[in-house]
C-alpha positions as CSV (number, residue, x, y, z in Angstrom):
1,M,130.2,121.0,54.6
2,T,130.1,119.4,51.2
3,P,130.3,121.5,48.0
4,R,126.7,120.5,47.2
5,A,125.5,121.7,50.6
6,L,127.4,124.9,50.1
7,G,125.8,125.5,46.8
8,V,122.2,125.0,47.9
9,C,122.6,126.9,51.1
10,G,124.3,129.7,49.3
11,T,121.3,129.8,47.0
12,L,119.1,130.1,50.0
13,L,121.0,133.1,51.1
14,A,120.6,134.6,47.6
15,L,116.9,134.0,47.9
16,V,116.6,136.6,50.6
17,G,119.1,139.0,49.1
18,V,122.4,138.0,50.7
19,R,125.6,137.6,48.7
20,D,127.4,134.5,49.8
21,P,131.1,134.2,48.8
22,A,130.9,130.4,49.1
23,Y,128.1,130.3,46.5
24,R,130.2,132.1,44.0
25,R,127.4,134.1,42.4
26,D,127.3,137.8,42.3
27,R,123.5,138.0,42.3
28,A,121.7,141.3,43.1
29,V,119.6,141.8,46.1
30,V,116.0,140.8,45.6
31,D,114.4,144.0,44.3
32,S,110.8,145.1,44.1
33,R,110.4,143.8,40.6
34,H,111.4,140.3,41.6
35,V,109.3,140.3,44.7
36,S,106.2,141.4,42.7
37,T,106.9,138.7,40.2
38,F,107.0,135.8,42.6
39,A,105.0,137.0,45.6
40,A,101.3,136.4,44.9
41,S,100.2,138.8,47.6
42,G,101.2,140.5,50.8
43,R,102.0,144.0,52.0
44,S,105.5,145.5,51.6
45,I,105.7,146.3,55.3
46,R,105.0,142.6,56.2
47,R,107.8,141.6,53.8
48,A,110.2,144.1,55.3
49,L,109.6,142.7,58.8
50,R,110.0,139.1,57.6
51,R,113.1,139.6,55.5
52,P,115.7,140.0,58.3
53,L,114.4,136.8,59.9
54,A,114.6,135.0,56.6
55,I,118.2,136.2,56.1
56,A,119.2,134.9,59.6
57,E,117.4,131.6,58.9
58,A,119.2,131.2,55.6
59,A,122.5,131.7,57.3
60,I,121.6,128.9,59.8
61,A,120.6,126.6,56.9
62,R,124.0,127.2,55.3
63,R,125.6,125.7,58.4
64,T,123.3,122.8,58.9
65,V,121.8,121.5,55.6
66,R,123.3,118.3,54.1
67,L,121.6,117.3,50.9
68,A,121.1,113.6,50.0
69,P,123.0,112.5,46.9
70,E,121.5,110.8,43.9
71,P,121.2,107.1,44.7
72,P,123.3,104.5,42.8
73,G,121.9,102.2,40.2
74,E,120.7,102.1,36.6
75,R,118.6,104.9,35.4
76,E,116.5,102.6,33.3
77,G,114.7,99.3,33.6
78,V,111.6,97.3,33.2
79,V,108.8,96.7,35.7
80,T,106.4,93.8,35.1
81,P,102.7,93.7,36.0
82,D,103.5,91.6,39.1
83,G,105.9,94.3,40.3
84,A,109.2,92.5,39.4
85,H,112.1,94.6,38.3
86,A,114.2,93.6,35.3
87,P,117.0,95.1,33.2
88,A,116.3,97.5,30.4
89,G,115.4,96.0,27.1
90,T,113.8,92.8,28.6
91,G,110.2,93.9,28.4
92,I,107.9,91.4,26.6
93,I,104.4,91.4,25.0
94,R,101.8,90.2,27.4
95,G,98.1,89.9,27.4
96,G,97.7,93.6,27.9
97,G,99.9,94.4,24.9
98,A,103.4,95.5,24.1
99,P,105.6,97.2,26.8
100,L,104.8,100.8,27.5
101,R,107.7,103.2,27.3
102,L,107.8,105.7,30.2
103,A,110.4,108.5,30.1
104,A,111.0,111.1,32.7
105,V,113.0,114.4,32.7
106,G,113.7,116.7,35.5
107,D,115.5,117.5,38.7
108,S,116.3,115.6,41.9
109,L,112.7,114.3,42.2
110,I,113.4,112.4,39.1
111,A,117.0,111.5,39.9
112,G,115.7,110.1,43.2
113,S,117.7,112.0,45.9
114,G,116.6,110.9,49.4
115,V,116.6,107.1,49.0
116,Q,119.2,104.4,48.8
117,A,118.7,102.9,45.4
118,Q,117.2,103.7,42.0
119,E,114.5,101.1,42.4
120,Q,113.1,103.1,45.4
121,T,112.8,106.4,43.4
122,L,109.8,108.0,41.9
123,V,109.8,106.8,38.3
124,P,110.1,103.1,39.0
125,R,107.3,103.4,41.5
126,I,105.1,105.1,38.8
127,A,106.1,102.3,36.4
128,R,105.0,99.6,38.9
129,I,101.6,101.1,39.4
130,V,101.1,101.6,35.7
131,A,102.2,98.1,34.9
132,A,99.8,96.6,37.5
133,G,97.0,98.8,36.1
134,T,97.5,98.0,32.5
135,G,98.8,94.4,32.6
136,R,101.7,95.5,30.5
137,D,105.4,95.7,31.1
138,V,106.7,99.2,31.6
139,E,110.1,100.2,30.3
140,W,111.2,103.3,32.2
141,V,114.1,105.6,31.8
142,T,115.1,108.9,33.6
143,H,117.1,111.9,32.4
144,A,117.6,114.1,35.4
145,K,120.1,115.7,37.7
146,L,120.2,117.1,41.3
147,G,120.0,120.8,40.9
148,A,118.6,120.9,37.4
149,T,116.4,123.8,36.4
150,M,113.8,123.7,33.6
151,R,116.3,125.4,31.4
152,R,118.6,122.4,31.7
153,V,115.7,120.1,31.1
154,R,114.9,122.0,27.9
155,Y,118.4,122.0,26.4
156,R,120.1,119.0,28.0
157,F,117.7,116.2,29.0
158,L,114.7,116.5,26.8
159,P,116.7,116.1,23.6
160,E,117.7,112.6,24.9
161,V,114.1,111.4,24.7
162,A,112.3,109.9,21.7
163,D,109.2,107.8,21.0
164,A,107.9,107.6,24.6
165,D,104.4,106.4,25.2
166,V,104.4,108.7,28.3
167,L,106.8,111.5,28.9
168,F,106.8,112.9,32.4
169,V,108.2,116.4,33.2
170,C,109.1,117.4,36.7
171,A,111.2,120.4,37.8
172,G,110.9,123.8,39.4
173,S,112.4,123.9,42.9
174,N,115.8,124.9,41.5
175,D,114.3,127.6,39.4
176,L,112.9,129.1,42.6
177,M,116.1,128.9,44.4
178,A,118.0,130.4,41.5
179,R,115.5,133.3,41.6
180,R,114.5,132.9,38.0
181,S,111.6,135.2,37.0
182,L,108.2,133.9,36.1
183,D,108.7,135.0,32.5
184,E,111.9,132.9,32.3
185,W,110.1,130.0,34.0
186,T,107.0,130.0,31.7
187,D,109.2,130.5,28.6
188,D,111.2,127.4,29.4
189,L,108.2,125.3,30.6
190,A,106.2,126.2,27.4
191,A,109.2,125.3,25.2
192,V,109.7,122.0,27.1
193,L,106.0,121.0,26.7
194,D,105.9,121.9,23.0
195,D,109.0,119.9,22.3
196,A,107.8,117.0,24.5
197,A,104.7,116.7,22.4
198,R,107.0,115.7,19.5
199,R,108.8,113.1,21.7
200,G,106.0,111.5,23.6
201,R,102.5,110.3,22.9
202,H,101.2,111.5,26.2
203,I,102.7,114.2,28.3
204,V,102.2,114.7,32.1
205,A,103.7,117.6,33.9
206,C,104.3,118.0,37.6
207,S,104.8,121.0,39.9
208,A,107.9,121.7,42.1
209,G,108.0,119.9,45.4
210,Q,107.2,121.4,48.8
211,L,110.5,123.0,49.8
212,Y,108.5,125.6,51.7
213,R,107.5,122.8,54.1
214,S,111.1,121.5,54.5
215,P,111.8,120.6,58.1
216,A,115.4,121.6,57.5
217,L,114.3,125.3,57.1
218,M,112.8,127.8,59.6
219,P,109.5,129.6,59.3
220,A,110.4,133.0,57.7
221,L,112.5,131.4,55.0
222,R,109.8,128.8,54.3
223,S,107.3,131.7,54.0
224,V,109.3,133.3,51.2
225,L,109.6,130.0,49.4
226,R,105.8,129.4,49.9
227,E,104.9,132.6,48.1
228,W,107.2,131.9,45.2
229,T,106.0,128.3,44.9
230,D,102.4,129.4,44.8
231,A,103.1,131.8,42.0
232,Q,105.1,129.3,40.0
233,T,102.5,126.6,40.4
234,D,99.7,128.9,39.3
235,A,101.7,129.9,36.2
236,S,102.5,126.3,35.4
237,A,98.9,125.3,35.6
238,V,98.0,127.9,33.1
239,V,100.8,126.9,30.6
240,C,99.7,123.3,30.9
241,A,96.0,124.1,30.5
242,E,96.7,126.1,27.3
243,R,98.2,122.9,25.8
244,G,95.7,120.4,27.2
245,I,98.4,118.7,29.2
246,P,97.5,117.3,32.6
247,F,99.3,119.0,35.5
248,V,99.8,117.3,38.9
249,D,100.1,119.7,41.8
250,V,102.3,118.0,44.3
251,A,103.3,121.4,45.8
252,H,100.1,121.8,47.8
253,C,98.9,118.4,48.8
254,D,98.8,117.1,52.3
255,L,101.9,115.1,53.3
256,D,101.9,111.7,54.9
257,D,103.9,110.9,58.0
258,G,107.4,110.0,57.1
259,F,107.3,111.9,53.8
260,W,110.8,113.5,54.3
261,A,114.1,111.9,53.8
262,D,116.9,112.4,56.4
263,D,118.1,115.5,54.7
264,G,114.7,117.2,55.2
265,F,114.8,118.4,51.6
266,H,113.8,115.4,49.5
267,P,111.2,112.7,49.8
268,S,111.8,109.4,51.6
269,A,110.8,106.1,50.1
270,A,107.3,106.7,51.6
271,G,107.3,110.2,50.2
272,Y,108.1,108.9,46.7
273,E,105.4,106.3,47.0
274,M,102.8,108.9,47.9
275,A,103.8,111.1,44.9
276,A,103.9,108.1,42.6
277,G,100.3,107.2,43.4
278,M,99.1,110.8,42.5
279,I,101.1,110.8,39.2
280,A,100.3,107.2,38.2
281,R,96.6,108.0,38.5
282,V,97.0,110.7,35.9
283,V,99.1,108.5,33.6
284,L,96.6,105.7,33.8
285,A,93.8,108.1,32.9
286,Q,95.7,109.2,29.8
287,L,96.3,105.6,28.7
288,E,92.7,104.7,29.3
289,G,91.7,107.5,27.0
290,D,93.5,105.5,24.2
291,G,91.0,102.7,24.8
292,A,93.9,100.5,26.0
293,P,92.9,97.4,27.9
294,F,93.5,97.3,31.6
295,A,94.2,94.4,33.9
296,D,91.2,92.4,35.1
297,G,89.6,93.8,38.2
298,L,91.6,97.0,38.2
299,V,90.1,100.5,37.8
300,S,92.6,102.6,36.0
301,A,92.7,106.0,37.6
302,G,89.6,107.8,38.8
303,P,89.5,111.5,38.5
304,V,92.6,113.2,37.1
305,S,94.5,115.3,39.6
306,T,94.0,119.0,38.9
307,H,95.4,122.3,40.2
308,S,93.0,124.9,41.4
309,T,94.3,128.4,40.9
310,G,94.4,130.3,44.2
311,R,94.2,127.1,46.3
312,R,96.4,127.4,49.4
313,F,97.4,125.1,52.2
314,S,99.0,125.9,55.5
């Protein structure tokens, strides 16, 4: 097993209260305070019955999970309105206006784990849709890492961004797996969004992914992750609403066939395309609010994607 797989699977064991020597963290067993923080509801007896199963399933995951690496390629570039990819710094003024600057910070969803090349990842796909919708070149850049938490985004990646037209923030799954409390999560998210407002003209935030639906994991472990994802998503929606920042909930949407990559943890090319469509709609709506011109015959976005507190999917 690769070191990366050991790390993630050791974290999964930690999620359900098992100390894993390979993970090299001496983390305490999940106690009642942590469960009450992340679990939106549920009786303690039900949790007690489910937990032994989750422990066993995490042990199985430790032996079987193989995470996809970050794909090779440049982490910046230009996408033209006709969908062509070009090197960074080559954007030009077109009929729609000067190139739009799209920056993204986050975890493996931004880094693009699950596909074979950077051009297949999430952010270039968002850039393609936005370029087509606005008739402008989109200069995109990503600052992200597989395994990054929102704390790392706050102190490592966000300071690398300046003067973006659109700044996209996406992290959360690794905060769940690291068993960070909701207080820690909301503190980091709020700080990131406040700082982002000084670095980008428009800010768009996104939820964690759907690890609780991962086909690489078994039902009891997915159930634990589901409760924590629900709680984190609800908290994130509140933090964003307080700041007037649009929040895209990709944690509870229906998934298209072929969404998962071979590792069962990250999106495939089709999965990234699905997510890009949701996020680009929100980006286009923000740009349309500027009164920016859009390409002939193209409707910008339609309704902005929203999160409904308490909404749950099976």
